[in-house]
C-alpha positions in Angstrom: -1.1 -5.7 16.9 -1.5 -2.2 16.6 1.0 0.6 16.5 1.2 2.5 19.6 -0.4 5.4 18.1 -2.9 3.5 16.0 -6.6 5.0 15.9 -10.1 3.4 15.8 -13.3 4.9 15.0 -15.5 3.2 17.6 -19.5 3.2 17.2 -20.1 4.9 20.5 -17.5 7.5 20.4 -18.0 10.3 17.8 -14.3 10.5 17.3 -11.5 8.2 16.6 -9.7 7.0 19.8 -6.4 5.1 20.4 -6.8 1.3 19.5 -5.4 0.1 22.9 -8.2 1.9 24.5 -10.7 0.3 22.3 -9.0 -3.2 22.6 -9.3 -2.8 26.4 -12.8 -1.9 26.4 -14.0 -4.7 23.8 -12.0 -7.4 25.9 -13.9 -6.5 29.0 -17.0 -6.2 27.3 -17.1 -9.5 25.3 -14.6 -12.1 26.7 -16.0 -12.3 30.4 -17.0 -15.6 31.5 -20.7 -15.4 30.6 -20.5 -13.0 27.5 -20.5 -14.8 23.8 -19.5 -13.8 20.2 -20.0 -15.4 17.1 -18.7 -14.0 13.9 -18.7 -14.9 10.2 -16.0 -13.3 7.5 -16.7 -12.5 3.9 -13.9 -12.8 1.5 -11.0 -10.8 2.6 -9.7 -8.1 -0.3 -5.9 -7.0 0.2 -4.3 -4.4 -1.9 -0.3 -3.6 -1.1 1.0 -0.3 -1.7 4.8 -0.1 -0.8 5.1 -1.1 2.6 1.4 -0.7 3.2 -1.4 -3.4 3.1 -5.2 -2.5 3.1 -7.6 -5.3 3.8 -11.0 -4.8 3.5 -14.1 -7.3 4.0 -17.8 -7.7 5.1 -18.7 -9.7 8.2 -21.9 -10.5 10.6 -21.3 -10.3 14.3 -23.4 -11.9 17.3 -22.5 -11.4 20.7 -23.9 -11.2 24.1 -22.5 -8.9 26.8 -23.1 -9.7 30.4 -22.8 -6.7 32.5 -21.5 -6.9 35.9 -25.0 -6.5 37.4 -25.9 -9.7 35.2 -28.1 -7.6 32.8 -27.3 -9.4 29.2 -27.2 -7.0 26.2 -27.4 -8.6 22.7 -25.4 -6.9 20.1 -26.0 -7.8 16.2 -24.4 -6.4 13.0 -25.9 -8.6 10.3 -24.0 -6.9 7.4 -20.9 -5.2 8.6 -18.2 -3.7 6.8 -14.3 -3.4 7.9 -11.1 -1.9 6.5 -7.8 -2.5 8.3 -4.5 -0.7 7.3 -1.5 -2.6 8.1 2.3 -1.3 8.0 5.6 -3.0 9.0 7.1 -1.3 12.2 11.0 -0.6 12.5 11.2 -4.4 13.7 9.6 -5.8 10.8 6.3 -7.0 12.3 3.2 -6.3 10.6 1.1 -3.9 12.7 -2.5 -2.3 12.6 -2.0 1.4 11.8 -5.9 1.9 11.5 -9.1 0.3 11.2 -12.8 1.0 10.6 -15.8 -1.2 11.1 -19.3 0.0 10.3 -22.9 -1.5 9.9 -24.6 -1.7 6.7 -27.9 -1.6 8.2 -29.8 -0.5 11.3 -29.8 -2.8 14.5 -32.5 -5.3 14.8 -35.2 -5.0 17.5 -33.7 -5.5 21.1 -30.2 -5.5 19.8 -27.6 -2.7 19.3 -24.7 -2.3 16.9 -22.8 -0.7 19.9 -19.4 -2.5 18.7 
């Protein structure tokens, strides 16, 4: 879904990183057998400029990450914002060129916005 050189701003990394690295980390973090996720999306606004599409929306996220030692970590983003920039690749497939996710408010007690 991403261009090979797509970048992502992760909340726990002070700089952008390759999207494929972020995806690998999130799969390990939230798609284990005991981990859970729940999301709600707001309306998605799409702007098209030439062969680029920019999608922006609000969201809420709740997740339970179960680490390898059995410790459970709660993640919550009650008021998230997201932007994705899409472009057609050389084969005509829509790919994510860049994305940015952020939280509109600080984490709640005993949770983290570490997404």
